[in-house]
N, C-alpha and C positions, 0 to 999 in steps of 0.2 A: 504494500500500500504506500503510495506516495504521500509525503507530507506537504501540506499547503504552504507552510512557512519552513524553508530549509534551515536546518540547524547550522550554527556557525561552528567552526573548528575550535577545539579546546585550546586555550592559550598555553604557552610554554610553562611548564610546572616543574619545580624542583622539590623533591621530597627531602626535607631536612631532618637530620638526626639530632640536631641541637635542640635546646629548649626554646620557649616562646620568645623571650627577650633577645637572646643571641641570634636567633634566626631572623627576627625582624631587623635588627641592627646590621646583620651581615648582608641582607638583600636590599636594604634601604626601606625606610618606613613607608614612604608614599608608593614605592614600587610594589610592596607587599599589600598595602591597603587598597590601592586602586587597580592594580593589575594582577593580583593573586599570584605572586611569584612563587610562593610556597604554601604549605597547608595552613598557615596561620593568617591568611588573608581576611577571613571574617573577624578574627580577634583584633587585627590591626585596624579594620574599618570601624569597629565599635570604639576603640581608643580614639581614632580620628574624629568620630562623631561627638565623643565626649569633649574633646578640645574645641570643636566648632561650637558646641552648645555653651561652654563656659565663656568663650570669646563673645558670642552673641549676647549672652546674658549680661556680661560686663559692659558692653557698649550700650545696651538698653538701660542698665542701671545708671550709667553715667548720664544718659539722656534724661532720666527722671530728676537728677540733681541739677544739671545744667546742659542744655542742648548744644552749646558751643563746645564744651569739653567732648561730648559724644561725637560731634562732627569732626573735631580735630583728631580724635582717636580713630575714627573711620578712615579719614584721609591718610593718616600714618600707616594704618593697616594695609590699605589698598596699595599705597606706594611701596611698602616693604614687600608685598606679594609680587608686584610687577618687577621690582628689582631682582628678587629671587628667581622669578621665571626667566628673565633674560640672562641671568648669570648661569643658571643650570642648563639652559637650552643652547648656550654657546653663541648667541646672536650678538 
């Protein structure tokens, strides 16, 4: 029976014998969290989502205190992310 939506091929996967933290550090945090480089991809994604929620909550908390502080923090965050993106992509 043919599938209506063809399945994509599985990404490259390396089965790691190390523990959780050493495997994530060895393959790179974002590589494991976003690309499932090893079997700890779901664990790294949960850690990543925790960081994102703490960061979002902090910016919203600053917005309740003073919107200008929150806007400044948001601009600094976006700037840091853009700098990191261009630094790691080699552009």
